[in-house]
C-alpha positions as CSV (number, residue, x, y, z in Angstrom):
1,M,100.1,105.1,104.5
2,Y,96.8,103.8,105.8
3,T,95.2,104.5,109.2
4,K,94.7,101.8,111.8
5,E,90.9,102.0,111.2
6,Q,91.4,101.5,107.4
7,K,93.5,98.4,108.0
8,E,91.0,96.9,110.5
9,R,88.1,97.6,108.1
10,A,89.9,95.9,105.2
11,L,90.8,92.9,107.3
12,K,87.3,92.6,108.6
13,E,85.9,92.7,105.0
14,F,88.5,90.2,103.9
15,E,87.4,87.8,106.7
16,R,83.7,88.4,105.8
17,L,84.0,88.1,102.0
18,G,86.9,85.6,101.8
19,S,88.3,87.3,98.7
20,V,91.1,89.8,98.4
21,Q,89.9,91.0,95.0
22,A,86.4,91.5,96.4
23,V,87.8,93.7,99.2
24,V,89.9,95.8,96.8
25,T,86.9,96.2,94.5
26,L,84.5,97.1,97.4
27,L,86.8,99.5,99.3
28,G,89.0,100.8,96.5
29,Y,92.1,100.2,98.6
30,P,94.6,98.6,99.4
31,S,96.5,96.7,96.7
32,R,96.2,92.9,96.7
33,H,99.8,92.6,97.9
34,T,99.3,95.0,100.8
35,L,96.2,93.2,102.0
36,Y,98.0,89.9,101.9
37,N,100.8,91.3,104.0
38,W,98.3,92.8,106.5
39,Y,96.6,89.5,106.8
40,R,99.9,87.5,107.2
41,N,100.9,89.9,109.9
42,K,97.6,89.6,111.7
43,I,97.8,85.8,111.6
44,A,101.4,85.9,112.9
45,D,100.4,88.5,115.5
46,I,103.0,90.9,114.3
47,V,102.5,94.5,115.4
48,D,103.4,97.3,113.0
49,Y,105.9,99.6,114.7
50,H,106.5,101.8,111.7
51,G,107.2,105.3,113.0
52,S,106.7,104.3,116.6
53,L,109.1,104.8,119.5
54,D,107.0,103.3,122.2
55,K,108.7,101.5,125.1
56,E,107.8,97.9,123.9
57,Y,109.5,98.6,120.6
58,Q,112.6,100.0,122.3
59,I,112.8,96.9,124.5
60,K,112.6,94.6,121.5
61,Q,115.4,96.5,119.7
62,K,117.5,96.3,122.8
63,Y,117.5,92.5,122.7
64,I,117.9,92.2,119.0
65,N,121.1,94.2,119.1
66,A,122.4,93.0,122.5
67,P,126.1,93.6,123.0
68,N,126.7,90.0,123.9
69,H,125.4,88.8,120.6
70,P,128.1,89.4,118.0
71,R,127.0,90.5,114.5
72,N,129.8,88.6,112.8
73,P,130.9,85.6,114.8
74,D,134.4,84.4,114.4
75,T,135.3,81.6,112.0
76,N,135.9,79.0,114.8
77,L,132.3,79.3,115.9
78,K,131.1,78.8,112.4
79,L,133.3,75.8,111.9
80,D,132.2,74.3,115.2
81,S,128.5,74.6,114.2
82,I,129.1,72.8,110.9
83,M,131.0,69.8,112.4
């Protein structure tokens, strides 16, 4: 697991250098795949909530699993959407 500061430094170096391999060589971390994921999340403005139970995360989870949104809709709803 990387700290927030490590992620920010890696992303700043990536923007400065423009090369994932150069950042990995310079800093010694993270893997190319991880850096690509961090950059995609930054561009998409996705916040990493891993291990966090702050209020904003709980609100988002509440709407994702709302009781009025069925997990498995009935067959009629599926057929209506196809036709």
